C-alpha positions in Angstrom: -184.4 -98.8 170.0 -182.7 -97.5 166.9 -185.7 -96.1 165.0 -183.5 -95.4 161.9 -182.8 -99.1 161.4 -186.5 -100.0 162.0 -187.7 -97.4 159.5 -185.2 -98.6 156.8 -186.3 -102.2 157.5 -190.0 -101.4 157.1 -189.4 -99.4 153.9 -187.4 -102.4 152.5 -190.2 -104.8 153.5 -192.9 -102.7 151.8 -190.9 -102.2 148.6 -189.9 -105.9 148.3 -193.5 -107.0 148.9 -194.6 -104.7 146.1 -191.9 -106.2 143.8 -193.1 -109.7 144.6 -196.7 -108.8 143.9 -195.7 -107.3 140.6 -193.7 -110.4 139.8 -196.6 -112.7 140.6 -198.8 -110.7 138.2 -196.2 -111.2 135.4 -197.5 -113.2 132.5 -194.4 -115.3 132.2 -191.9 -116.1 135.0 -188.6 -117.6 134.0 -186.5 -119.9 136.2 -184.1 -117.1 137.0 -187.0 -114.8 138.0 -188.1 -117.4 140.5 -184.6 -117.5 142.0 -184.6 -113.7 142.2 -187.9 -113.6 144.0 -186.6 -116.2 146.5 -183.8 -113.8 147.3 -186.3 -111.1 147.9 -188.6 -113.4 150.0 -185.8 -114.4 152.4 -184.6 -110.8 152.6 -188.1 -109.8 153.7 -188.0 -112.5 156.4 -184.6 -111.3 157.6 -185.8 -107.6 157.7 -189.1 -108.6 159.5 -187.2 -110.7 162.1 -184.7 -107.9 162.7 -187.6 -105.4 163.1 -189.5 -107.6 165.5 -186.3 -108.1 167.6 -185.9 -104.4 168.1 -189.4 -104.2 169.4 -189.3 -107.1 171.8 -185.7 -106.6 173.0 -186.6 -104.2 175.8 -189.2 -106.6 177.2 -187.2 -109.1 179.4 -189.0 -112.2 180.5 -188.6 -116.0 180.2 -191.2 -116.1 177.4 -189.7 -113.2 175.4 -186.3 -114.7 175.9 -187.3 -117.8 174.1 -189.0 -115.7 171.4 -185.9 -113.6 171.0 -183.8 -116.6 170.3 -186.3 -117.8 167.7 -186.4 -114.4 166.0 -182.6 -114.1 165.9 -182.3 -117.5 164.4 -184.9 -116.7 161.8 -183.0 -113.5 160.9 -179.6 -115.1 160.6 -180.7 -118.2 158.6 -182.9 -116.0 156.3 -179.8 -114.0 155.5 -177.8 -117.2 154.7 -180.6 -118.5 152.5 -181.0 -115.2 150.6 -177.2 -115.2 150.0 -177.4 -118.8 148.7 -180.2 -117.9 146.3 -178.3 -114.8 145.2 -175.3 -116.9 144.2 -177.6 -119.4 142.5 -179.3 -116.6 140.6 -175.9 -115.3 139.4 -174.9 -118.8 138.3 -178.1 -119.3 136.4 -177.8 -116.0 134.7 -174.2 -116.4 133.6 -173.2 -120.1 133.8 -175.4 -122.4 131.8 -173.3 -125.5 132.7 -173.9 -125.0 136.5 -177.7 -124.9 136.0 -178.1 -128.6 135.6 -175.2 -129.9 137.7 -176.5 -131.1 141.1 -173.0 -131.8 142.4 -172.0 -128.2 142.1 -175.3 -127.0 143.7 -174.7 -129.3 146.7 -171.1 -128.1 147.0 -172.1 -124.4 147.5 -175.1 -125.3 149.6 -173.0 -127.2 152.3 -171.4 -124.0 153.9 -174.9 -122.6 154.4 -176.1 -125.8 155.9 -173.1 -126.0 158.2 -173.5 -122.4 159.6 -177.3 -122.8 159.8 -176.8 -125.8 162.1 -174.4 -123.7 164.2 -177.0 -120.9 164.5 -179.6 -123.4 165.6 -177.2 -124.7 168.3 -176.2 -121.3 169.5 -178.8 -121.0 172.3 -177.0 -123.8 174.0 -173.4 -123.4 172.7 -173.1 -119.6 172.1 -171.2 -120.3 168.9 -172.8 -117.6 166.7 -174.8 -115.6 169.2 -176.4 -115.6 172.7 -178.4 -113.4 175.0 -176.7 -112.4 178.2 -178.1 -112.0 181.7 -179.6 -108.6 180.8 -181.3 -110.2 177.7 -178.9 -108.3 175.4 -177.9 -109.8 172.0 -174.2 -110.7 172.0 -172.2 -112.1 169.0 -170.5 -115.4 169.7 -166.9 -116.3 169.2 -167.7 -117.9 165.8 -170.0 -115.2 164.5 -167.4 -114.3 161.9 -168.5 -117.6 160.1 -172.0 -116.1 159.6 -170.5 -113.0 157.9 -168.0 -115.1 156.0 -170.8 -117.3 154.5 -173.3 -114.5 153.8 -170.9 -111.9 152.4 -168.6 -114.6 151.0 -171.5 -115.8 148.7 -172.2 -112.3 147.6 -168.5 -111.8 146.9 -168.3 -115.0 145.0 -171.3 -113.8 142.8 -169.5 -110.5 142.2 -166.2 -112.1 141.2 -168.0 -114.6 139.0 -169.8 -111.8 137.2 -166.6 -109.8 136.8 -164.6 -112.6 135.4 -167.3 -113.6 132.9 -167.6 -109.9 131.9 -164.0 -110.0 130.9 -164.4 -113.2 128.9 -167.9 -112.8 127.5 -168.4 -112.1 123.8 -172.2 -111.7 123.7 -173.1 -108.1 124.3 -176.3 -108.8 126.3 -174.4 -111.2 128.6 -171.7 -108.6 129.0 -174.2 -106.1 130.2 -175.8 -108.5 132.7 -172.4 -109.5 134.0 -171.4 -105.9 134.8 -174.9 -105.3 136.4 -174.5 -108.3 138.6 -171.0 -107.3 139.6 -171.9 -103.8 140.5 -175.1 -104.7 142.4 -173.2 -107.4 144.3 -170.5 -105.0 145.1 -172.9 -102.4 146.6 -174.0 -104.5 149.7 -170.4 -105.4 150.3 -169.5 -101.7 150.3 -172.4 -101.0 152.6 -171.2 -103.7 155.1 -167.7 -102.3 155.0 -168.9 -98.8 155.8 -171.0 -100.2 158.7 -167.9 -102.0 160.0 -165.8 -98.8 159.9 -168.6 -96.5 161.1 -170.9 -98.6 163.4 -173.4 -95.7 163.8 -174.1 -95.3 160.1 -176.2 -98.5 159.4 -176.1 -98.2 155.6 -175.9 -102.0 154.7 -179.6 -102.5 154.6 -180.1 -99.5 152.4 -177.5 -100.7 149.9 -179.2 -104.1 149.7 -182.6 -102.4 148.9 -180.9 -100.2 146.2 -179.2 -103.3 144.6 -182.4 -105.4 144.5 -184.5 -102.6 143.1 -181.9 -101.7 140.4 -181.5 -105.3 139.4 -185.3 -105.6 139.3 -185.4 -102.7 136.9 -182.7 -104.3 134.8 -184.7 -107.5 134.5 -187.8 -105.5 133.4 -185.7 -103.8 130.8 -184.4 -107.1 129.6 -187.9 -108.6 129.4 -189.0 -105.7 127.2 -186.2 -106.5 124.7 -186.6 -110.3 124.7 -188.9 -112.6 122.7 -190.7 -114.6 125.4 -190.8 -117.9 123.4 -187.2 -118.2 122.1 -185.5 -115.9 124.7 -183.7 -114.1 121.8 -183.7 -110.4 121.3 -186.9 -109.1 119.8 -187.4 -106.9 116.7 -187.3 -103.6 118.6 -184.0 -104.5 120.2 -182.6 -105.6 116.8 -183.5 -102.3 115.2 -181.9 -100.4 118.1 -178.8 -102.5 117.9 -178.6 -101.9 114.1 -178.6 -98.2 114.7 -175.9 -98.4 117.4 -173.6 -100.7 115.5 -173.8 -98.9 112.2 -173.0 -95.6 114.0 -169.9 -97.0 115.7 -168.8 -99.5 112.9 -165.8 -97.3 111.7 -163.5 -99.8 110.0 -165.7 -102.9 110.6 -167.7 -104.5 107.9 -171.3 -105.1 109.3 -173.4 -108.0 108.0 -177.1 -108.4 108.4 -178.3 -111.9 107.9 -182.0 -112.8 107.7 -183.3 -116.4 108.1 -186.7 -117.8 107.4 -187.9 -121.3 108.3 -188.8 -123.3 105.2 -192.2 -124.9 105.2 -193.1 -123.6 108.6 -196.8 -123.4 107.8 -196.8 -127.1 107.0 -195.2 -127.9 110.3 -198.0 -125.9 112.1 -200.7 -127.4 109.9 -199.6 -131.0 110.1 -198.1 -131.2 113.6 -199.8 -128.4 115.5 -198.8 -125.0 116.9 -197.1 -126.5 119.9 -194.7 -128.4 117.6 -194.3 -125.1 115.6 -193.3 -123.4 118.8 -190.8 -126.2 119.4 -189.3 -125.7 116.0 -188.8 -122.0 116.6 -187.1 -122.8 119.9 -184.8 -125.3 118.2 -183.8 -122.8 115.5 -183.1 -120.2 118.2 -180.9 -122.7 120.1 -179.1 -123.7 117.0 -178.3 -120.1 116.1 -177.1 -119.4 119.7 -174.8 -122.5 119.6 -173.3 -121.8 116.2 -172.6 -118.1 116.9 -171.6 -118.7 120.6 -167.9 -118.0 119.8 -168.7 -114.5 118.3 -170.1 -111.2 119.3 -173.0 -111.7 116.9 -176.4 -110.2 117.8 -179.2 -112.7 117.4 -182.9 -111.8 117.3 -186.3 -113.2 116.4 -187.3 -110.7 113.8 -191.0 -111.7 113.7 -193.0 -114.9 113.0 -190.6 -117.5 111.6 -187.9 -115.0 110.7 -184.6 -114.5 112.6 -181.9 -112.0 112.2 -178.2 -112.0 113.0 -176.0 -109.0 113.0 -172.2 -109.6 112.9 -169.0 -108.0 112.0 -166.2 -109.3 109.7 -164.0 -109.7 112.8 -166.3 -112.5 114.0 -165.4 -114.7 111.0 -166.6 -115.7 107.5 -170.3 -115.5 107.1 -170.5 -118.4 104.6 -168.7 -120.8 107.1 -171.3 -119.9 109.8 -174.2 -120.5 107.4 -172.7 -123.9 106.6 -172.5 -124.7 110.3 -176.1 -123.8 110.8 -177.2 -126.1 107.9 -175.1 -128.9 109.5 -176.6 -128.3 112.9 -180.2 -128.3 111.6 -179.5 -131.5 109.7 -178.5 -133.2 113.0 -181.5 -131.8 114.8 -183.9 -132.9 112.0 -182.7 -136.5 112.4 -184.7 -136.7 115.6 -187.8 -134.9 114.3 -190.8 -136.0 112.2 -190.1 -133.1 109.8 -187.0 -131.4 108.4 -185.8 -128.1 109.7 -184.1 -125.8 107.2 -183.7 -122.1 106.6 -183.7 -119.7 103.7 -181.0 -117.1 104.0 -180.2 -113.7 102.7 -177.5 -111.3 103.9 -176.4 -107.8 103.1 -173.3 -105.7 103.9 -173.6 -102.2 105.3 -172.1 -99.6 103.1 -172.4 -101.5 99.8 -174.3 -99.9 96.9 -177.7 -101.4 97.8 -177.3 -101.0 101.6 -176.1 -97.5 102.5 -178.7 -96.9 105.1 -180.4 -99.1 107.7 -183.6 -99.2 105.7 -181.8 -100.3 102.5 -179.6 -102.8 104.5 -182.8 -104.5 105.8 -184.4 -104.4 102.4 -181.4 -105.9 100.7 -181.1 -108.8 103.2 -184.8 -109.4 103.0 -184.8 -109.5 99.2 -182.0 -112.0 99.1 -183.7 -114.2 101.7 -186.9 -114.1 99.7 -184.9 -115.0 96.5 -183.3 -117.9 98.3 -186.7 -119.1 99.5 -188.2 -119.0 96.0 -185.1 -120.8 94.7 -185.6 -123.6 97.2 -189.3 -123.8 96.3 -188.9 -123.6 92.5 -185.2 -124.1 92.0 -185.0 -120.7 90.4 -184.6 -117.1 91.5 
């Protein structure tokens, strides 16, 4: 028995169970979190099956022979399903169009289904694996298909993340793309090292490291996100302001504040659930309008939103007009009208030479716009 493999497996199982327990205790679990925990769950099954096999392998008998086949099939199929959910997780993180396309989901599920059927048939066909006369595990002639599917899915996730990193404009998605690329690459590197040096057995360790690092990235992301709108929160907005003003150089930085008009009336007349819906609709409208820019969008607090953008992203006024048009279209299907009061300031101008005065200037202009809309004066 290779005790090193067993010890790494048991360590991974314990760590992953703790991650799943911590995830279950989370107040709010998003769709992507569910997919991530499914990856972890099936990795736990694969590690557990692999560990059990090492313990029962030296016990040859008809009964253990049957059990060995069952355990090996569980191990291989669990690996396949975890790879499938990994790719699904990457797609849901980075490709919004794929999330709701059942045809694409079916397309990348079919290879898993095909190889899983071959695994189930292997006790009779020896396609993927079999046990010889000495009850030893032997890889079948078509075992390469197992590796091709499992590591092919991980590679597909890595390449998707890398390509989107090169194309992505939004900073937060850029970060997530590079994280997913690196943490997909690590298990592939571990597998390659195991292939070149069969006595090393580092692949499982690289999977454990990747999952834990990605889990920590998700925790960090949740700390910086507003749970209702899924926009950046005020803390992250303030940090981004510090970073972008320090590195602005020749860029002109705009801070735009938005405040929902008559938001109290929406809450009072239609309820807080409808008020939450209005906040989400505003967030979606902002993300859509600024989707072709590197603009940083945040919920600043209550019914206030903030956008930080540079002059290279385009003309501020044109984007404000697009937002007004977008909200007019959205309001056509609502029992109330959604509109925003707006104020923006430019970093470096006389009234906005520091972050504090930049925020004050934008806030003052937004308040002025709000009063003008109420009283038609400033």
